[in-house]
N, C-alpha and C positions, 0 to 999 in steps of 0.2 A: 355756291351751294354747300351747306353745312354737312357734317359727318353723317348726321342722322338721316337727312334726305338721300344722301348717296347710298347708305345701307338699305333704305327702303326701295330705291331704284334697282339696286343689285338684286335683292331678294325677289323683286316682281320679274326681273329678267330671268333669274333662275327657274321661277315657276313657269314662264313661257317656254324655257328650253326643256323643262321636264315635260310639258304638254306636248311638244314637238316629238321628243323621244317616244313617248307613249303612242302618240298617233303613228309615228313611223314604223314602230314594232308591229302595230296592228296591221299596217298595210303590207308588211312582208309575210302575212298569212295567205295571200293570194299572188299566184305568178303575174296576174294582170296589173297588180298595183305595187309589187315589190320594188320596181325601180324608183317610183316617186317615194316610197317608204324609205329607201336608202338616202335619197336626196334630202328628204325631211329630216332624218336622224343627223345627217351631215351638218345641216343647218343648225340643229340643236347643239351639236358639239362646238361649232365655230362660234355661236352666240355665247356659250357657256365659258369658252377660253377667253373670248374678248372680255367679257364682264369680269371675270377672275383677274385677269391682268390689270384692268382699270381699278378694281375694287382694292387690289392690293398695292396700287400705285407704284406699278412697275415703270420706272422712268428710262431705264436703258433698254430700248427696244431693238438694238442692233442685234444682240444675241438671239433674242426671241424670233425676229424675222428671218435671220439666217437659218435657225432651226425649222421654221415652217417651211421656207423655201427648199431647203434639203430634204426634208421629209416628203413634201408634195412631190417633189421630182422623183424620188425613189418609188413613191407610190404610183405615180402616172406610168413610169417605165415598167413596173411589175405588172400592173393592170393590163397594159397593152401587150407585153410580151408573154406572160404566163400561158400555158397551153391549159385548155379545159380539163385535161387529164391530171394536171398538176395543181388544180384548185384546192383540194383537200390539204395538200402540203403548204400552201400559202396560208390557209387558214390556221393550221397548226403553228405556223411561224408567227402570225399576227397574235395568236393567243399567248405564245411565249413572251413576245415584245411587251404585251400587256401586263403580264406577271412580273416580267423584269423591271419594267417601269415602276410598278407599285413598290416592289422591294427596293429599288434605287431611292425613290422618295422617302421611303420609311428609314432607310440607312442614313440619308442626309439629315433628317429630322433628329435621329438618335445622336449624330454627331453634333447637331446645332445645340441640342439639350445638354451638352457636355461629355457625351460619350461615356456615360457612367460615372463620371467624376463627381456628380450630383444626384441625389435619389430622384428618381421620376415618380409622379403620382401614379397610383395603381392603374387607373382608367387610360392615361396616356401611354403608360408603358405596355399595357395589354394590347392597345391598338397598333402600336409599332411591331410588336412581337407577332401579330397576327397578320399585318400587312406583309412583313418579311417573310414569315413561314409559307403563307399561301402563295405568295408572288413567286418565291424561289422554287417551290414545288411546281407550280405552273410552268415556269421558265425550262427547267430541266426535263419535265415530263413532255412538254410540247416538242422540245427538240429531239427527244427519243421518238416520239410519234412521227415527226417530220421524217426522221431517219428510216423508220419502218415503212412509211409510205413511199418514200423515194427510193429504197432499195439500198441505202448506205447501210443500214442496221438490218439484220436478218428479220423477216416477217414472221418467223416462227417464235413461239414462246421460248423465252430464255429462263429457265428454271434450275435450281440446285438445292441441294439438301439443306434443310432448316431456313429456307429462304423466307417464310412467313415469319418465323420466329425472330429472323434478323429485322425484318421490317417492324415488327412490334417493338423490339428493343430499341431500335434506332428512333422510332416514334416517341417512345417513352423519355429517352435521352432528350430529345428536342423539346419535349413539354417541360422536362426539368430546367433546362437551360433557359427556356422561354420564361419560366416562372421566376428564375433568379433575375432575370432583366426587368420583368414587369412588377415585381413586388419586392420592395426594399427588405422585409424580413425574411423572404426566401433567399435574396441575394445574400444577405448578411451570413444566414446559415450555410450556404455553399461556400461563401468565402472562408468560413471558419473550418469547414472540412478540408478545404485546399490549403489552408494555412497561410490566407492572404488576407488582404482588408476588403471591405465592401466595395469601395471605390476603385480598387485595382482590377477587378474581374470584368469591367464594362466591355471594353473593345474585344479582348480575347474571346468573351462569352458571346458577344454579338457575331463574331466571325465564325465561331462554333455553330450558332444557330443557322447562319446562312449555309455553311458547309453541310450540316446534317440535312437541311430542308433540300438542298441540290440532290445530295444522295438519296434521299427519300423519294423525290420525283423520279429519278431513274429507276429506282428498284420498284417502284409501283407500276411502271409501264413496261418495263422489259419482259415481264412474264405473260403480256397480253399479246394474243396472235394478230396477225394483218387483218383478218376478217373482222375483228372487233374494233379497228382503228376508228371508223366513223363515230362509234359510240364514246371512245376515249377522247377524241377531239372535241366532241360535243360537251363532255364532262369538263374538260380542261377550259372551255370556253367559259363555263359557268365559274370554274375556279378563278379566272382573270377578273371576272365581274366582282367576285366576292373580295379578291385583293384589292381592287379599285375602291370598293365600298369601305373596307378598313382602312385605306388610305385617306378617304375622305374623313373619317373620324380624327386621323392623325392630324390632318390640317385643319379640321373645323369647317370643311367645305361641303355645304348641303348638297350642291349639284352632283358632285363627285359620289356621295352617297347615294343619291337617288339613281344616277346612270349606272352606277356598279351593282346595285341592287337589282335593277331591271334586267341587266345582262345575266346576272347570276341566277335569277329566277327563270329567264328564258332559256338558259342553258340547261337548268335542271329539268324542266318540262319538256324540252326537246329530247334530252337523254332518256328520259322515261318513255316518251312516245316511241323512240327507236327501239328500245328494249321491248316494249309491247310489240312493235312490228316484226320483232326476231323471236317473240315468245320467250324471252330469257330475263332473268332478274340482274339487276346492276351487279350484284355480287357474284353471280355466275360470269358475267362479261370480266370482271375484274380478276377473278381467281380461278377461271374454268379453264384457260387455255384451250379454247374452242377452236375446232378446225384442224388441229394437227395433233401428232402424238398418237397414242395407243388407241384412244377412243374413235379416232376418225378411220372409217372404212374406205380405204384407197379404191378408186375406180380400176376395174381390170378391162382396158379397152381392147376391142377385137375379139372378145369372147362371146358377144351377142350380135346378131345381125341387125343391120339398119338399112333404111331405104334412102338412098341419096339421089339428088337430083342436081342438074345443071342449070345455068341461067335461064336458058330457054324454057325448060320445064317448069321452073318457078314462076316466070313471067305468065305462062299460060295459066297456071293455077290461079295467080293473083288477078289477072286481067278479066277472067270471066267469073269472078266471085261477085256477090251482091254486097258483101260487108267484109271489111278487113280490120283487125286490130293490131297494131304495131306495139311490140313490148321491146323497149330499149334496155340495154344493160351496159356495163362497164366497157365491154368490148367494143361497142359503138363508139365511145369516148376515146379508147385507145387508137381506133382505126381513123377517127376523125371523119367518120362517114355521114354525119348528120346532114350535109348538104345534099348529098346524092340521095340519102334516104327521103329527103323533102321532095326531090325531083320525081322519085317513084311515086310518092303519094299523089302529087299533082297530077301526074299522068293518069293514076287510076280513077281519080275524082273526075277528070275529064271524060272518062269512060262511063260514069255514072256510079262508080263504086263508093260505098260509104266508107270512110277511113277515120279511125280513131286511135288513140294512144292509151295503153295501160300502163301506168307508172307505179311500181311498187315503192313504198316509202324509204326502203334502203337500198333501192337500185343506184349503182354507182358506188362512190366512196364517200359520199356525204349527203345529208338531206338536201333535196332540191337539185342535186347534181344533174339529173336526167332533164328537169324542167329548164334549167339554165342552157344546157346543151341544145335543146330543141328550139328554144327561144332564140338562141344565136342564128339558127338556120331559118327563122322566121316561121315557125309552125305555130299556127294560132292557138292561143291559150285555151279556148273553148273546146279544143279537141283532146286536152290532156286530161284524163279521168284517173282519179285514185283507185287503189284496190277495192274499196267498198263500192264505188259507183261502177266499175267495170265488171266485177266478178259475175253478177247476175246476168250479164249480157253475153257470157261466152257460149253458153248452149244454143243461142240463136245465130252465132257469128260463123260465117262461112270458112274464113281463113284467119289464122293468127300468124303473124310474122315476128319472129323473135331475132332480135339482132344483139348478140353478144350477152344475153342474160343466161343465168344458169340456176343457182340455188333457189332464186325467188319464183322459179317455176317448175320446181322439182315436186311431183306429186308424192314423193317419199315423205313429205312432211305430214301426210295423213296417217303414216304408220306409227303407232306408238312405240315401236322398237327403233325408230330411225334416230340418227344423231340430231336431225332437225325437226324432230316430232313436235307438232303444235305451232310450228312457225307459219304464220299467215302467208300463203302464197297466191299468185294469180292463178285461177283455174283454167289455164289454157288448154289442158288435156280434155276438156268438155266441148271444145269447138269441134267442128266437123273435120278441119284439116289443119295441121300445124306445120309451119316451115321454120327450121331452126338453122339460122345463119351462124356459122361458128368455124373457128379454125381446125378444131378437132374434137374428139370426145372426152378431152381432159375434164377433170372435175372442177367445180368452183372452189371458192374459199372454204366450205364446209369439208372438202376432201372426200366426197362421196359421189357415187355414180348416179346419174340422173336417169330415171326410168322413162321419162318423156321420150328420151331419144330412141327408144326401142320400140315404142308403140306403133301400131298398124297405121294410124292415122298421121304419123309423123314423117316428114321429109326432111333430111339433113342436107343443108346447102352449104358444103364446106369451101373455106378460103378465106382470104383476107376480105373484111367487111367493106373497106372502101372499093377494093378492086371489083368484088362480086357485085356491088351496089351499082357501080357504073355499067357493068355488063347488064343488070337488070334494067337499068333505065332505058338502054337501047333495045332490050327485047320486048319490054312492055310497050314501047313506042311502035314497035313493028308487029305486035300481035295482032 
C-alpha cells in the first residue's frame, strides 16, 4: 500500500473516531445512556491511538504496550477502589494528568526542534507555548483542587494582599517569556535586554515558562473556596481539552485537535450551566471567595426551635403518604446510604406510595454525582427528575425526604439580601411535610443558616444517614 493510500485510510479512521466521540458525548446527556456513551468514547480514543501509532510507523511496540498495560491496570484499580465521595477528586487528578501530558509532549517537541538553538516558525512556536502554558496551569491548578476536595489543602479561600496584582504581573511575565520563545524577533529583543544571544535563551526561557505557568495555576485556584470546587474542576476539565487541542497543532494531529476541542467546549458549556445553577458568574466564582469570610452569615444553632422525630415517627409519616419526593445531597454520599435509601423507597412503593427523586444540578461535589450514586443502588433512571421537572410538583407532594442536602433546598435563596440570593433551589418548603435527615443543624458550604429547618411543616431526623436509614427500613416494614 502506497503512502497516499495509507494517509487516506488514516484520515477516514480519524473521521470515524471523531463521529464516535461526538456520539459518545451526546449520550452522556442522559443517565440512561451515559454508560454506553463512555464506552463509545473509549472506543473512539482506542481507534485514534492505534491509527496514530500505525500512521507514524511506530515499530517498537514494547514501550507502547508496557505503557498501555500499566495505565490500564492503574485505571482499573482506581475505578474499582475509589469511593463515590472521592469521585470529584479523581476527576480533578485526571484533568491534571491530561494537562501535564500535553505540557510534556510540547516540551519534548521543543527539545526535538533544537531547544531554542534554532529559530522556530511563529506558528509552531506559538502552539508549543500555548500547549505548555495551558497544560502546566491545568496540572498545578487541578492538584490544588484535588487537595481542597481531599482536605489536604484548606477548603477556605487563601488570600493575601495584592494577590490579584501578583497574578496579573505573573501572567504578563509568562506572556512575555512565551512571546520570546514563539517569535524570533521577540526572542532576539529579550536576549539583547538580558545581554545574551538569541539561541542561548531557549532552555532557560522554556523552564521559566513552565515554572511561571505552574505557579499561576496554584495562585488561580487557592483563593477559591471549597463550595466552588465543582465549578473549578469543570473549568479545569475544559483547560485540559484546550491543552490537548494545542498539542494537536504542535504534532499536526487532526484527531487530537478534534478531541481536545470537544472536551474544551463541553467543559466550558458545563461550567456555564453550573454557574447558572448557582446564579453566579464565572468571574464571581473565580474571585468571589464565596461561602467563607466576612460575607458569610454563620449559622447560630440552638437559638431557634426545631421539631425532631425518631425513626418510628418518620416511618409513619412516609408509610401513610400518597406521594414522596426524595432529595439527595452530599451527606448521602458521605454516609454511603444509597442502598438503604433504595430499600426504603422499595418498601414505600410496595405500599402504593409514589416515589420520585428531585436532583439539583449542583448536588454533591460534581455534576451528575447524585445520579451516579443512585444508579449504583439500582434506582431507576426514570425516577430521577431535575430541578425544572420536579419543582412544579412539590405543592401536590405529601412528603419530601431530604437526605444530606442543605444549600440547594434553602428558601433563603428567595431573599434578595441573602448570600445565595437568586440561586435556583428545589422548592421543597412548598410540600405538605418535609423530613430532613441530617447529622446536625450545621450550615452547608454557603455558611448560612437554613430557614427550612425551623418551619412548622419540617421534621428534623438527626443522626448518621446510613444508620438512621437502616432504622427507617425496619420501621417502614413494620408500619
